[in-house]
N, C-alpha and C positions, 0 to 999 in steps of 0.2 A: 622479417624485422624482429630484432632482439633488443629488448630494453632492460637495463639493470636498474632496479630501485635500490639505491645503495645506502648502507649504514643508517637505517632508521633508529630512532630512539627506542621505539617499542613497536611490536607487531602483534595483532590479535591472531594467533595461529596455534594449532596443536603442537607445533614444533618448538622445543626449548631452544633458547639462545639464537633465535633467528636474527641474522645480520644482513639480510638482503633477499631480494626476489628477482628472478629473471623471467621475463615474459617473452614468449616467442609466438608470433601470430596472435591468435585469440586465446591462447592457453598460458597457464603458469608452468614454465618448463622446469625451474629449479627454485627450491626454498633453501637459501644458503644459511649455514650455521657456523658460529665460531670464526668469523672473518674469512670464511671460504670464498674463493673467487669463482666466477662463472667458468664452466668447463669449455667454453669456446667464446670467440669474439662477440662483442655486442655492438649494435649500431648506435645506441644512445644511452645516456646515463641520466637518471633522475636522482639528484642529491636529496636524500631524506634525513640528513643528519640532525635536523631540528624538528623532526616530524614523527607523528604516530601514524601507522599504516593499518587500515582495517579492510576486511572484505567489503566490497561494495554493499551499502545498506539496502534493504529490501522492504519496500512499503507494500503492505498486503491489502490495503483498502483505502479508496479515495473516491471523490466525486469532483473531477476537474472543473466542471461547469460552475461549481459553487464559488470558485475564485472571483466570479463576477458579482457576487452579493455578500461580500465580507462586511461584518459589523453593520448590517442593514438595520436602521432604526426600528422598522416594523417587526423585526424578529428578535430584538434584544430581550433578555431577561425572561425567556419562556422555556418551558420543558418541551420535550420532543414533539408531541402531537400538535399543540398550539403553534410551535415553531414551524412545523411543516405546513400547517394550514395557512400561515402568514406568507410563506415563501412560494408555495406551488403556483399561485396566480402570477408571480413575477417570473418564475422559470418557464411558464407557458409561453413567454415571449422570446425564448431563445431562437436565434437564427443560425444558419450554417456557419457564418463567419465567427459568431460568438463561440460556437462549439470548437472550431479549429483553434482559435486564438487562446481560449482558456486552456485547452489541452497543451499548447505550446508553453504558455506561461507557467502552468503548474509543473510541467516537466522540467523547465528551467530552474524553478525553485528547488525541486527535488535534487537535480544534478548538483547544484551549488552546495547543497547540504551533505553531499557524499552518497546520495542514493543512486544506484545504478540499475535497479529493477523496480518497477512500480506496477501495481494493479489498479485499474480504474473501473468503477462500477457505475456505468451510465445506463439509467433506466428511463430517461425522459425522451420521448419522441414526439415533439409537437408537430402539428400538421405540415409545417414547412420544412421539417428536418428528417425526412425518412432515411437519409443516408448518414445519420449521426455517427454510426460506428465507423464507416469508411473515412469520415473526416478525422476521427480520432487516430486511426491508423496513419493517416498522412501527418498528423501533428507529432506523434511520437517518432516517426521516421525522420522528420525534419530535425528533431532534437537529438536523435541518436541514443535514446534511453531504451534499455531492454524492458519489454512490457508484457503484462497479461491483461488483456482488455476483456472486460466482462460485458457480454450482451445482456443488459438488464431488461426488465419488462414490468409493466403494470397493465392489468386488464380490467381492474375494478375502479371505476370512477365514483364520484359522490352519489350518482343516481343508483349505483349498485351496492352502496354501503361502504365504499372505500373513502380514502381521504382526499385524493387529488381531483381537480376538475376533469370532467370527461374529455375535454379537448386535448389532454396530454396522455391519455391511455390508448392502447391499441387492441384490436381484436386478437383472440387467441390464435386464429389461423395465420394472421399476419406475423405474429410473434414467432410462431414455430417455423414458418417458412423462412423468415429472415435469420433465425438462429442457425438453421441448416446452411443457408447461403454463406454467412460469415465464417462458419467453420471451414467449409470447402474453399473459400477464397483466401483466408488469411492465416489459419492455424498452421503452425509448424511444430512437429513433434520432435523429441529427442534433444540431446545435449547441444548447447550452443544456439538454440532457437532465440531469435530476437523478438518475435511476436507470437504470442499464444492467445487462444480464445478460451474463455470460460462462459458458462451459461448461468445467469444470475437474476431470477425474479427479485424484485426489490425487497419483498418480505412475504411471509405466508399470508398476510392479510391484504396484499396488493394484487393478488391473482387468485384464481379458483384452485381448489384441490386438484381438479382434472389437469389444469395447466402445469402445476407443480409436478405431478406424476409423469406427464408426457415430456416435460423438459428433462427430468432425471433420466428417462429412457433414452432420449435423444443424445444426451451428453455421453452416456455409457456406450451407446452404439458407435459413437465417433471418437471415444477415448479422450474427452475433454473433461475438465473439472467443473464442480458445482459450487456456487457461492450465493449467500444471502445474508441479510441482517437477521439476527435472532436474539431473543432474551435481552434486549437493550433496556427496556423499562418495565416497571410493574404495570403501567397502563397497557402495554402490549400483552402481558400475561392475561390480564383481565379481559381484554378484547378477544383473545384467542379462546378463552374459556367460554365466553358468552356467544361468540359467533361460530366457532369451530368445534366447541364441545371438548376441548383438550388443551392442556398446557402446550407451549410452543414446541418443546422437544418431542412430546408424544405425537403431536400432529406431524412433525417432520418424519418420524418413523412410519407413520401411517401412509405417507406418500412416497416412501422409498428414498428418503433424502438423508440417509446416514451411511457412513463408510469412510474409508481413507481417501476418497476422492472429493470430499466435502470440506470446505472451510467456512466458518461462520464469523461474521463481524460482530464485535462487542461481547456477546456471551456473558452477560453480567448476572442475570437472575436465574441461575441454575441452582437447584437444591443439591444436597450431598449425594442423594441417590442418582440424580441426573448426571452429576459430574463423573461418577463411577461408570455409568453407561457410556458417556461420551468417550472416556478413555478406553473402554473395552471395544468400542466401535472405531477407534482411531480417527475420530472426527477432530479437525483442527479448529482452533479459535484464534482470531487476531484481536489483540488488545488495542483499544483506541483511547488512551488515557486523556489526552487533551479534550477531545469531544465529550467523553464521559463526564469530565469535570465541568466543562462549559454548560452542558445541558442538565447537569446535576442528575445524571442517569443512574449512577451507582459505581461500585467497585468490581472490576473483573477479578475473579479468584484465581489468579495466575498460578500460584504454587500448588493449590489443591488440584487444578486441572493437570499440571505437569506431573504431579505425583500419581495421578490416576492413569497416566499414559497418554494424555491429550497434548499434542504439540501446540505450543503457543508462539505466535508471531506478534509483530508490532505494526501499527498503522497510524498515519496522521488523520485519516478520515477526511470528510469534506471540509473545504475551507470556509463554508458558511457556519459550521459548528465549531471548528477549531481555529479558523482564521489564519492559518499558515500551512505551508507545505514543506516543513523543515524536519527531516528525519532525525538529525542530531538533537534538536530541541525536544523531539518526541521521546527520544531515549532518556533524556534527563527527566522529563515529566513522568515516564514510567518508573524510573528508578526512585524518584521521590515519593510518588503516590503509593507504590507497592511497599516501600520501606515504612511509610506511615501506617500501612495496614498490618504488616507482618513483624516489624521490628528491625532494628539496625543489624542484628546478627543474621537475619534470615535472607536479606536481599542485598546483593552487592552490585557494583557497576558492571561486573562481568555478566550477571544475569540479564541486565537491561541490554547490553551489547549482544548477548546470545539471542534474545528475542528478536532483535532487529536484523540478524544475519542468518545463522543456521536454523533458528526456529521459524523465521519467515519463509525460508527456502522450503521447509517441509510443508508449510501451509499451502504454497502454490505448486507443490509436487515436483520441485526441482532438486536434482542431486548433483548438479554441475556448478552451482553457485552457493554463496553464503559461507564459504570456508576458504582460507588461503592454504592451499595444498597443491602439490604437484599434480598436474593433469586436470585441474579445475579451470573453469573459465577465468580469464584475467579481468575480473571486475574488481577494481581496487580503488579505495578512497584514501587520500593522503592529507593529513591535517597538520599544519604548522603550529608549534607551541610558542611562537614568537610574539603573540599578542600580549598586551599587559595583563589580561585576565589570568594568564597561565604563569606569570612570574612568581617564583618561589615555590612552585609545585614540585612534589617528590615523585610519586608514581605517575608515569606519563600516561598510561592507559586510564587510570582513575581520574587524572586531571581532565582528560577529554570530556568526561561526563560531569564530574563534580564542579569544574570551573566553567562549564557551559559553552563548549565549542558550538559554533553555529554554521560555519562555512568551511568547506574543504579547499585546500590550496590546489590540488590536482586530483582528477578523477579519470580512471580508465574504464571503458566499457568494451568488453570483448577485445582487450588489448589495445584499443584505440583511445588516444588521449582526447577526452571530450571537454574537460576543464583544465586550464593551465593558468597557474598563478591567479586563481580566483575568477577567471573569465571563461565563459563557454566559447569554445572555438567555433568560429563561423556564424555566430549569432549576435545580432545587434540588439542587445538587451534593452537599451533605451527606446528603440523603435518599437519593440515588442510590448514593452510596458505602456508606452503612450497609446498604442493601438488597443491594448486590453482595457486601459482606463476609459477610453472613449466609448468602447462597446459596453462596458459596465454602466456608464452613465446613461446610455441609450436604453439599456434594459430596464433599469430601475425607474426611469422617467415614464415608461409605458404604463406604470401603475397609477400615476398621478394625472 
């Protein structure tokens, strides 16, 4: 199957004067320039004459289950630790149906926003949901989104000095056994993989140092990546100093959690020396601007991290702290927040778009997505500029960010059209939303 994306207004691509893209099967076969025609017949044409074309956006950190507790009154206007303490008892009531449905709904939101690859960090395993990871695999397959699913974990409950109730933590042996199982069952290596597995303790203070070390060894034994929250708040830094005797990054080094196979969520409270070390060790950081602002956690020092050699990606983070799963909105948030921090001359719309595409691809260890180039996977998002918000705009790529694009017209994942004219193919979004809303009500009622 050959598809010609024809005559776009603008394309985010390394190639100058791009006037079209030809997709064959799952790959980009040709990037056309200067009105060049495809070198052989095509089966279909997508008219992009009023559109901007981007590499499929890549979300590097999320918590899909949190879509069930958006704008929850008990969690409003609180910083991270009190926010978590108010929500853990609610999340302890998760059921298998809730995990599946929240995965599907978050994936639908992401697809509609132009996101073609997403990483979810699921670390909650209530007693009735031992197969939460398997349910997530089913959910992302149902939606047709490329995925890196993180087998998260927590082993320290309140009785052991942790934050969550003991009924939602697992034993270390159970965690390690299931980590190995999901790698063997679901992980696909190499270009074109639709589902990959990463190992991801919730945070250094949610598990023991022994478990951190053993998970790192297990991940490297099987060639999968490592992920965790780190340096999100000053409270976390103080907690690590008091309970672990080290700053968060120093502790990470002590348990062999640094290297080019590690990406960290948030990465806000690193000092200058730590930023240089992160760059030297090729550790990646995913910036979560919406969540960082909502919880008043602080500013990620994106430019210093990149200048030190640390790849930076972008993420929407959990919907209970961000309250949406929209990657285009997150790009605009990142653009505005980082421009406020560094100045108008230092951060452009192209920086924010880079973080959400090529930068995010580096975070999750992919070399086959994040760029529109011949031979890359055909993950492509197409945005129409016919909405009133874009009227009068000059630079089409800049308009996408500055004027606030929020929904893609068409989205291809591995060459397959998943969103067409703003609708997800084969998905009854109304039924999915109704089902999700009902389950969210059931979950929050359990607390009262």
